[in-house]
N, C-alpha and C positions, 0 to 999 in steps of 0.2 A: 287367456297366456297358458291353460292348462292342456289346451286341444292341440292338434297337429296340423291345423289349416292355415291358410293364409294369415288370418287374421290373429292367429294365436303367435304365430312367426313374427309379425308386425308388432303386435304388444310387446313380445320378449324384446326384441329390437329397441325399441322406444324404452323401455324402463331401463335397458341397458344403456343407452346414453343418456337419459335423464342421470343416472349415478354416476356415469363418469363426468359429465358436465358439474355436477355438483363437487365431485372430488377436484375438479381443476378450480374450481371457485374457491373452495378451501385452501388447496394451494397457493394459488393467487393471494389469497387474503393472508396468510402465514408470511408468505415472501416479503409482501408490501409492509406488514409489521416490522418484521427483520428489517430491512432498508429504514424504514423511518428511525427504527433504533439506533443503526450504524450513524444515520445523518443527524441525529441528536447528538450523539457523542460528539462529531465534527463540530456542530454548532456548541456545545458547550466548551470545546477546546478553544474556540474562536471568541469567546466572551473576554476572557482575561487580555489577551493578546493587544486589544483594542486599547486598553490602559496602558498595559506596560510598553506599547510601541512608543505613544505620546510622553511616557517618563524617559525611554529611552533616548528619545531627541534632546530631552531636558540634560539628561547624563554627558550626551555627547558634546556640548557644548561647555559644560563645566571641565569636562577632561581637555576640551581645546586650550580653555583658559589657563588652564595648569600645565599645558603644553605635555601632556602624558602619552605618547605616541601608542604605547601598549593596549591602554584604555581604550583609546580613539579607534583602535584596529577591532577591539572585539566588540564595541557599542555597536560599529559601523556593519561588521559581520551579522551581529545579533539581530539589527533593524533589518537589515535586508531580507533574513531568514524569516521574520515575522512578516515582512509587507508580503513575500509570497506565500505565506500560511493563509493569510485572510484573503489576497486575491479577490478583493471586492465581494467575497460571497459566491465566486463562481465555484460550481463543481468540478468542471474541466480546464485545463490550463494547457498552455503547449508543452509539449515534453521538452524542449531544454530550457524551460522555467522548473520544472520538475526536477531537473538534473541541478539547475543552480541551489533549488532548494536544499537538497541533500547535501550538496557541496558548503554550502554555508555551514551547515550543522555539521560536518566533518571536521571543518577549519576551527570550529569552537573547542570540538573534542580534544583538536592535537594542541590546542591552546593550553587546555586543562590537563592532558594526561602526557605533556612534552613529547619527549622520542620513544614513547612506547608504540606508535605506529604510523605509518604514514599511507596514503590511500591515492588512488586513480582511478578518473571517471572518464571513459570514452563512448562515443557514440557515432555510428555509420551515418552517412551524408542524408541518408534517404529516410532517416527519424526527425528530421529538422523541421518539417512542416505538418508533425503530426501533434493532435489533440490526445489529451489521456487524463483518467481521474486522478485528480490531485492526491497528495500527502498519500502517495504509496510507499514510495522508495526510503523516505526518512525512518519510519518504524522499522523497516528491515535493517538498515545501516544502525541505528539505536540497538537493537538485538545483537547484532553483530559485535558493536562494540562492549557492551554491557557482559555478555555472556560467553564471547568468543576471544577477543581481545585483551581485554581487561584482566582477566585470572591468567594469562598466558606469561609464564615466565620470560621470554625473550620477545624483541621487538616485531611486530607482526604487520603485514599487509592487508589492506580493505582495497578492493577492486569493483567498480561499478561499470558494466557495460551494457549498452544497448544497440539493437540490430533490428532489421526489418526483416522478416522471412515470408515472403508472399503477402498474404493477408493479412498477417498477425505481426506484432511486436514482442520481441523476447528480451526481458532485460535480467542480468545475473548480477549478484550482490554476494560476492565471494570473499572469504577470509581464510587466513592460514594459523587460525588460532588453534585454542583447545579442542575444537568439536565436540561432537556429544557420542555417548556410547548408544548401541543399538537399540535398546529398550525405550530411551527418552526419544530417539528419532521416532521409534513406532509410536509413542504415544501422540507426537506431534503430528503425524502423518494422519491417525486416526482423528484427531481433533480437527482436523481442516473439513472433515466431512461432516461431524456430528455439531461443529461450530462451538463446543464446549470443551474448556481446558482450564487448567491452573497452570499449567506451563505455556510460555510464548504468547501470549495474550495478543500480543502486538501483530504478530503472524497470522494467527487466526483471524482476528478481526481484519485484516488486510485481506485475506482470502475471501472472506465471506462477503466483503465490498466488492470485490472484483466480482464474484460470482454473481451476485444480485444485480449489478448495473451490467456486465457485459454477457451473462448466461452461463449454463453449468459445463462449458467446454474452455472456460478459462478459469484461470486463477493461480496457486502459487505450487510448485514441487521443492522438495526439501531433501538434498544430498548432504550427509555429513560423516565422517570417519573420526573418533576419538584420537587425538591427539596431533590431527591433520589440517582441520579445519572443516569450514560449511558454505554449501552454496544453495542460495534459494534462488529459485527461476521464475519470474514472473512472465506471464502470458496473457495480453490482451490483443484485442483487433486493432488492426492499424486504420485510425480515422483522420482523414485530412481537415485541416482547421475550418476549411468551409462546409464541412458535412455537418447534417443536422443531427446531432448527438440525440436528440429525443427520439428519432425513428430507429434505435438500435434494436434488433429483433432478439427477443429472449428467447 
């Protein structure tokens, strides 16, 4: 490798290629570990719902016997929420099902917080046949309710929109709540890259799951103005239902 002839040039290129392969292998190992940790958190979140879902079914019939309409509605909505959460263990579900999942969550929150907020969910027709990684939108809606709407002194509106843009899908979760200051916004944006933050763990976890599954070109973007509200934008590839999700090129 010390000389200047063709053999030395070849040796240097070979050593450089070997080092690059090693770096890529280490990167792949780290990504796989991070993905397994994210999957483990999802699995842990699914263990208790199996028991809870069966219990809710029993409570539903008890409420029916007592003719308690409000309780029947709450239990029915919560049961539907967990039915989609479990989804037979599937990692990918139809996009409309994901929207149903977040709708059930918001209906429960409306019962809890009475007239403190309202919500709308809209999806363009071309998104109806698409698959997506499940449990992406509910953590974003939960963050909006807890940190944007709940502290707000006036009634708020939360809106969720999904549309297809070329080969991608863009989903926006917007609220007109308290928003956040520029320092907090900057911390969360930096946390999206590092994956570590004491703030907005749900947002960071969703962003990391998207990037580990779909690649570094996808994830969340965050915009917020203090006193005006927050917009979280989700970008993922548009995958048709008959598409083999295992063939996603990272």
